[in-house]
C-alpha positions as CSV (number, residue, x, y, z in Angstrom):
1,M,0.0,-0.3,0.0
2,G,1.3,3.8,-0.5
3,I,2.1,6.2,1.8
4,Q,-1.4,8.0,2.4
5,P,-0.3,12.2,1.7
6,P,-0.8,14.1,5.1
7,R,-4.3,15.9,5.5
8,L,-5.2,18.8,4.1
9,W,-9.1,19.8,4.8
10,T,-8.8,20.0,8.7
11,K,-11.8,21.9,10.6
12,D,-9.6,25.0,11.1
13,F,-8.1,25.0,6.8
14,I,-12.1,24.4,6.3
15,L,-13.0,27.1,8.9
16,I,-10.4,30.0,7.7
17,T,-11.0,29.1,4.2
18,L,-15.0,30.0,5.0
19,T,-14.2,32.9,6.9
20,S,-12.0,34.9,3.8
21,F,-14.6,33.7,1.4
22,F,-17.5,35.6,3.3
23,I,-15.2,38.6,3.9
24,S,-14.2,38.7,0.1
25,V,-18.1,38.5,-1.1
26,M,-18.4,42.0,1.2
27,Y,-15.4,43.4,0.1
28,L,-16.0,42.6,-3.8
29,S,-19.8,43.3,-3.7
30,L,-18.9,46.7,-2.9
31,L,-15.7,47.5,-5.4
32,T,-17.6,46.8,-8.1
33,T,-20.7,48.8,-7.1
34,T,-18.5,51.3,-5.6
35,T,-18.0,53.3,-8.9
36,P,-21.4,53.7,-10.7
37,Y,-22.9,54.7,-7.1
38,V,-20.2,57.3,-6.8
39,I,-20.8,59.0,-10.2
40,D,-24.8,58.7,-9.5
41,K,-25.0,60.0,-6.3
42,F,-22.7,62.5,-5.9
43,N,-22.0,63.5,-10.0
44,A,-18.5,62.4,-9.8
45,T,-15.9,62.3,-12.8
46,E,-14.4,58.8,-13.3
47,S,-11.4,59.1,-11.9
48,T,-13.0,60.0,-8.6
49,A,-15.5,57.5,-8.3
50,G,-12.6,54.8,-9.3
51,L,-10.7,56.8,-6.3
52,A,-13.6,55.9,-3.9
53,A,-13.5,52.4,-4.8
54,S,-9.8,51.8,-5.4
55,V,-9.1,53.1,-1.7
56,F,-10.5,50.5,0.0
57,V,-7.7,48.0,-1.8
58,L,-4.7,51.3,-0.4
59,G,-6.2,50.4,2.8
60,I,-5.5,47.2,2.1
61,L,-2.1,47.6,1.5
62,L,-1.1,50.0,4.4
63,S,-2.0,46.5,7.2
64,R,0.0,44.5,5.1
65,L,2.8,46.8,5.6
66,V,1.9,46.8,9.0
67,V,0.9,43.0,9.5
68,G,3.8,41.5,7.4
69,K,6.3,42.9,10.1
70,Y,4.5,42.8,13.2
71,L,2.5,39.8,12.6
72,E,4.2,37.6,15.1
73,V,5.4,40.6,17.2
74,I,2.2,41.6,18.0
75,G,0.6,38.8,17.7
76,R,-1.8,36.6,15.0
77,K,-4.9,36.1,17.4
78,K,-4.7,39.8,18.5
79,L,-4.4,41.1,14.5
80,F,-6.8,38.6,13.2
81,Y,-9.7,39.5,15.6
82,F,-9.0,43.1,15.4
83,G,-9.6,43.2,11.8
84,V,-12.5,40.6,11.6
85,I,-14.7,42.7,13.9
86,F,-13.9,45.8,12.8
87,A,-14.7,45.1,9.3
88,F,-18.2,44.0,10.4
89,I,-18.6,47.4,12.3
90,G,-17.1,49.2,9.3
91,T,-19.9,47.5,6.9
92,L,-22.8,49.3,9.8
93,L,-20.9,52.9,8.9
94,Y,-21.8,53.0,5.7
95,F,-25.6,53.3,6.3
96,P,-25.7,57.3,7.1
97,I,-23.0,58.5,4.9
98,E,-24.3,61.6,2.6
99,N,-20.8,63.1,2.1
100,L,-18.2,61.8,-0.9
101,T,-15.1,62.6,1.4
102,I,-16.1,60.8,4.3
103,L,-17.1,57.7,2.4
104,I,-13.5,57.9,0.9
105,I,-12.6,58.4,4.4
106,L,-14.6,55.4,5.8
107,R,-13.5,53.1,2.6
108,F,-9.8,53.6,3.5
109,F,-10.7,52.5,7.2
110,H,-12.4,49.1,6.1
111,G,-9.9,48.4,3.6
112,I,-7.1,48.8,6.7
113,V,-9.4,46.6,9.0
114,T,-10.3,44.0,6.5
115,G,-6.6,43.7,5.1
116,T,-5.4,42.8,8.8
117,A,-8.1,40.0,9.0
118,F,-7.1,38.8,5.1
119,A,-3.0,39.4,5.9
120,V,-3.5,37.1,9.1
121,M,-5.8,34.3,7.1
122,Q,-3.7,34.4,4.5
123,T,-0.4,33.5,6.5
124,V,-2.2,31.4,8.5
125,S,-3.3,29.3,6.5
126,M,0.1,28.6,4.6
127,D,0.6,26.8,8.0
128,M,-1.8,24.6,7.7
129,I,-0.9,23.1,4.5
130,P,1.3,20.2,4.6
131,D,4.5,20.8,2.7
132,E,4.3,17.9,0.3
133,R,0.3,19.6,-0.7
134,R,2.2,23.4,-1.1
135,G,0.6,24.1,-4.6
136,E,-2.3,22.0,-4.2
137,G,-3.1,23.6,-0.9
138,I,-2.8,27.0,-1.8
139,S,-4.7,26.4,-4.8
140,F,-7.7,25.1,-3.0
141,F,-7.5,28.1,-0.5
142,T,-7.3,30.8,-2.9
143,L,-10.6,29.3,-4.3
144,N,-12.6,30.8,-1.5
145,F,-11.8,34.1,-3.4
146,I,-12.0,33.1,-6.5
147,L,-15.6,31.7,-5.7
148,A,-16.3,35.2,-4.1
149,L,-14.5,36.8,-7.0
150,G,-17.9,35.6,-9.1
151,I,-20.6,35.7,-6.4
152,G,-19.6,39.1,-5.0
153,P,-19.4,41.4,-8.2
154,F,-23.1,39.7,-9.0
155,V,-24.5,40.4,-6.1
156,G,-23.5,43.9,-6.4
157,I,-24.5,44.3,-9.9
158,F,-28.4,42.7,-9.3
159,I,-28.6,44.9,-6.2
160,N,-27.7,47.5,-8.0
161,Q,-30.3,46.4,-10.8
162,V,-33.0,45.9,-8.5
163,A,-32.4,48.1,-5.3
164,T,-30.5,50.5,-4.0
165,M,-27.1,50.7,-2.6
166,Q,-29.1,50.5,1.4
167,T,-30.0,47.0,0.7
168,L,-26.3,45.8,-0.5
169,F,-25.2,47.3,2.6
170,I,-26.9,45.7,4.4
171,V,-26.0,42.8,2.5
172,S,-22.6,43.5,3.7
173,T,-23.8,44.0,7.0
174,I,-24.6,40.1,7.2
175,L,-22.4,39.1,5.1
176,A,-19.1,40.5,7.8
177,G,-21.2,39.0,10.5
178,I,-21.0,35.5,9.2
179,S,-17.2,35.6,8.7
180,M,-16.9,36.9,12.7
181,V,-19.0,34.1,14.0
182,L,-17.3,31.4,12.4
183,S,-13.9,33.1,13.6
184,C,-15.5,32.0,16.8
185,F,-14.5,28.5,16.3
186,L,-11.5,28.7,14.5
187,S,-7.7,27.6,16.2
188,L,-5.0,29.7,14.8
189,P,-1.8,27.9,14.6
190,K,1.3,28.9,16.9
191,T,3.9,29.7,15.0
192,T,8.0,29.1,16.0
193,I,10.4,30.9,15.9
194,T,13.6,31.7,17.8
195,A,14.3,34.5,20.0
196,E,17.0,36.1,17.1
197,Q,14.2,35.6,15.0
198,L,12.1,37.6,16.5
199,E,14.3,39.8,17.5
200,E,15.5,40.2,13.9
201,M,11.8,41.5,13.0
202,K,11.6,44.4,15.4
203,G,13.5,46.4,13.2
204,F,13.4,49.1,11.1
205,R,15.3,48.2,7.8
206,L,13.9,47.4,4.2
207,K,13.8,43.9,4.5
208,D,11.8,44.1,7.7
209,F,8.6,44.9,5.4
210,F,9.3,43.4,2.5
211,E,10.8,40.1,1.4
212,V,13.7,40.7,-1.2
213,R,14.1,37.4,-2.4
214,V,9.6,38.1,-4.0
215,L,10.2,41.4,-5.3
216,P,10.6,40.3,-8.8
217,I,7.6,38.2,-8.9
218,A,5.6,40.5,-6.1
219,S,6.7,43.2,-9.4
220,L,4.6,41.0,-11.7
221,I,1.7,40.5,-9.9
222,G,1.1,43.9,-9.4
223,V,1.4,44.8,-13.3
224,L,-0.9,41.9,-13.7
225,A,-3.5,43.1,-10.7
226,L,-3.8,46.2,-12.3
227,A,-5.0,44.9,-15.6
228,Y,-7.5,42.7,-13.7
229,S,-8.4,45.9,-11.8
230,G,-9.8,47.4,-15.0
231,L,-12.5,44.5,-14.7
232,L,-13.3,45.2,-11.1
233,A,-14.0,49.2,-11.5
234,F,-15.3,49.8,-14.7
235,L,-16.9,46.2,-16.4
236,T,-20.4,47.9,-15.0
237,T,-20.3,51.1,-16.5
238,Y,-18.8,49.7,-19.7
239,S,-21.2,47.1,-20.1
240,L,-24.1,49.8,-19.8
241,E,-22.4,51.7,-22.8
242,I,-22.1,48.6,-25.0
243,N,-25.7,47.8,-23.8
244,L,-24.1,44.0,-22.8
245,M,-25.2,44.6,-19.3
246,T,-27.2,41.3,-18.5
247,A,-23.9,39.6,-20.2
248,A,-21.4,41.3,-17.8
249,S,-23.6,40.4,-14.4
250,F,-22.7,36.7,-15.3
251,F,-19.1,37.7,-16.5
252,F,-17.8,36.8,-12.8
253,I,-19.8,33.4,-12.4
254,V,-18.5,32.1,-15.6
255,Y,-14.8,33.6,-14.2
256,A,-15.4,31.6,-10.8
257,V,-16.7,28.7,-12.5
258,V,-13.8,28.0,-14.8
259,V,-11.3,28.8,-12.0
260,L,-13.0,26.4,-9.2
261,I,-12.8,23.4,-12.0
262,F,-9.2,24.4,-13.5
263,R,-7.1,25.7,-10.4
264,P,-6.9,22.5,-8.2
265,I,-6.1,21.2,-11.8
266,T,-3.2,23.6,-12.4
267,G,-1.9,23.5,-8.8
268,K,-0.8,19.6,-9.0
269,V,0.3,20.6,-12.2
270,L,2.3,22.5,-10.9
271,D,3.9,20.6,-7.8
272,K,4.5,17.9,-10.1
273,K,5.9,19.0,-13.4
274,G,6.9,23.1,-12.7
275,D,6.0,26.6,-13.1
276,N,6.4,27.2,-16.8
277,I,3.9,24.5,-18.2
278,V,1.3,26.4,-16.1
279,M,2.7,30.3,-15.7
280,Y,3.2,30.7,-20.2
281,P,-0.5,29.4,-21.4
282,A,-1.7,31.2,-18.8
283,F,-0.3,34.8,-19.6
284,L,-1.6,34.0,-23.1
285,L,-4.9,33.2,-22.5
286,F,-5.1,36.2,-19.8
287,S,-4.5,38.5,-22.9
288,I,-6.5,36.8,-25.3
289,G,-9.5,37.4,-22.9
290,L,-9.0,40.8,-22.6
291,F,-8.9,41.4,-26.5
292,M,-11.7,39.4,-27.0
293,L,-13.5,42.0,-24.2
294,S,-12.4,44.8,-25.6
295,Q,-14.2,43.7,-28.8
296,A,-17.1,42.5,-27.8
297,E,-20.0,43.1,-29.6
298,Y,-22.6,40.3,-28.2
299,G,-23.2,39.1,-24.7
300,L,-21.5,35.5,-25.5
301,I,-17.9,36.9,-26.4
302,V,-18.3,38.8,-22.8
303,L,-18.7,35.5,-21.6
304,L,-16.3,33.3,-23.4
305,S,-13.8,36.5,-22.6
306,A,-14.6,35.5,-19.3
307,V,-13.3,32.1,-19.3
308,F,-10.2,32.9,-20.7
309,I,-9.2,35.4,-18.2
310,G,-10.3,32.9,-15.4
311,L,-7.7,30.2,-17.2
312,G,-5.4,33.1,-17.6
313,F,-5.4,35.4,-14.6
314,G,-6.9,32.9,-12.2
315,N,-3.7,30.6,-12.9
316,L,-1.6,33.1,-12.5
317,Q,-2.5,34.3,-8.9
318,S,-2.3,31.1,-7.1
319,A,1.2,29.9,-9.2
320,L,2.6,33.2,-8.6
321,Q,2.1,33.3,-4.7
322,A,3.2,29.3,-4.8
323,V,6.4,30.6,-6.3
324,A,7.1,33.2,-3.9
325,I,6.5,31.0,-1.3
326,K,9.1,28.7,-2.5
327,K,11.9,31.2,-2.5
328,V,12.2,32.1,1.6
329,P,12.9,30.3,4.8
330,K,9.4,29.0,6.6
331,Y,9.7,31.4,9.2
332,R,9.7,34.4,6.3
333,V,6.8,33.2,4.7
334,G,4.8,35.5,6.2
335,L,6.4,38.4,4.8
336,A,7.0,36.7,1.8
337,I,3.2,36.8,1.5
338,S,2.7,40.4,2.5
339,T,5.3,41.5,0.0
340,F,3.6,39.6,-2.6
341,F,0.0,40.8,-2.2
342,I,1.2,44.3,-1.3
343,F,2.0,44.4,-5.3
344,H,-1.2,42.6,-6.3
345,D,-3.2,45.5,-4.0
346,I,-1.3,48.3,-5.2
347,G,-1.8,47.2,-8.7
348,V,-5.5,46.6,-8.0
349,G,-5.7,50.2,-5.7
350,L,-3.9,52.5,-8.0
351,G,-5.6,50.5,-11.1
352,P,-8.8,52.1,-11.7
353,Y,-7.4,55.4,-10.3
354,V,-4.6,55.4,-13.3
355,L,-7.2,53.8,-15.8
356,G,-10.1,56.6,-14.9
357,Y,-7.7,59.3,-16.4
358,L,-7.1,57.1,-19.5
359,I,-10.6,56.3,-20.2
360,P,-11.7,59.9,-21.0
361,A,-8.6,60.2,-23.8
362,I,-9.1,56.6,-25.4
363,G,-12.5,55.2,-24.3
364,Y,-13.3,52.0,-22.9
365,R,-12.2,49.2,-25.8
366,N,-9.2,51.0,-26.3
367,M,-8.4,50.6,-22.5
368,Y,-8.7,46.5,-22.4
369,L,-6.9,46.5,-25.4
370,T,-4.1,48.3,-24.3
371,L,-3.8,46.1,-21.2
372,A,-4.0,43.1,-23.3
373,V,-0.9,44.0,-24.4
374,I,0.8,44.9,-21.5
375,V,-0.8,41.2,-20.4
376,G,1.2,39.7,-23.1
377,A,4.4,41.7,-22.5
378,S,4.0,40.7,-19.1
379,A,5.2,36.8,-20.1
380,F,8.6,37.9,-21.2
381,L,9.1,39.6,-18.1
382,Y,7.9,36.3,-16.3
383,Y,10.8,35.1,-18.7
384,L,13.2,37.1,-17.4
385,I,12.9,37.3,-13.8
386,H,12.0,33.2,-13.1
387,G,11.2,31.8,-16.0
388,K,14.7,30.9,-17.6
389,K,16.1,29.9,-14.2
390,K,13.5,27.4,-13.9
391,A,13.5,25.8,-17.1
392,F,17.7,25.9,-16.6
393,N,17.0,23.7,-12.9
394,E,14.8,21.6,-15.0
395,Q,17.0,20.5,-17.6
396,L,20.1,20.6,-15.2
397,S,18.1,18.3,-13.1
398,S,17.3,15.7,-15.8
399,Q,20.6,15.3,-16.6
400,V,21.8,14.2,-13.5
């Protein structure tokens, strides 16, 4: 009989996955509807509305900088419950707001506390995954966000069509409340680090806030996340312009289903066959999907683009994260994950603001076409920073 692989689906792994899922649905349902809401309610420009949407992500970014450094110093449990509880409180504060500046400030605060919860969960979940099933475990854990990426925008866009933002605020409060209840039954694993390692984390050098070894990969995910932010922030307004709102409302559902089916498969392929066999096709598919969306005249093309983008960006997220983790010792995995998602959040956070200036000049279609070219060019960047080294190492191993 063969040796049984170590368990992946423990009680705590399931609970932390579900907690992350409900917080993610709350975050994404608000993110995809904030731009049209601010344009309509406050008569704001695309750039200002994009800022109101993306400042939440900038709050997540700030929290990652702090949590990545002080996670083990302050304590996982304290930071986790601070994030989960105040993420719930933040949803309650949306109801009375009638001023755009106050809304932007609240969005920033809400991003900080939500990002704190995310940063702890993403680090702790890595300790729950057996080393032998690292790629598979990351693929399954990150599926919670992918599933949320389908359900969250769908819920937001649907409610935006049939009801008011007040209704969405109620739904978001319920989702954050569920995550808070689930977190009460979760046992966070303790980390084992030496006194010297703990003392090292208390410094104020660059390496105390960023894991230098993963900066190239993190920069790459930042570029790809910027491209993806064009979907999160502007797909709703783009679909209104081209009269394909119904198809657009199902875009993220199709995206999520595709990733749910294929990401566990690609996670196993990455563990067994190496990184490049997953990466290069994913870059190509992501670029093709953005190109299709830029040329869409029919709803079917919008949904097909979701399939290609799911196969592309959906796999790049988890595969690049797995690559980043392999580059560091275990006691710096938390900082490596933080660095990875800092750049991811920079892309998602700044993307709507930057693209909001681009849209008036070139239009939505040309914006998506430009993003397709950027993603295609990113494949060459991957080759330079990791792909060629990986190919050389695999060739060398085969000869030994």
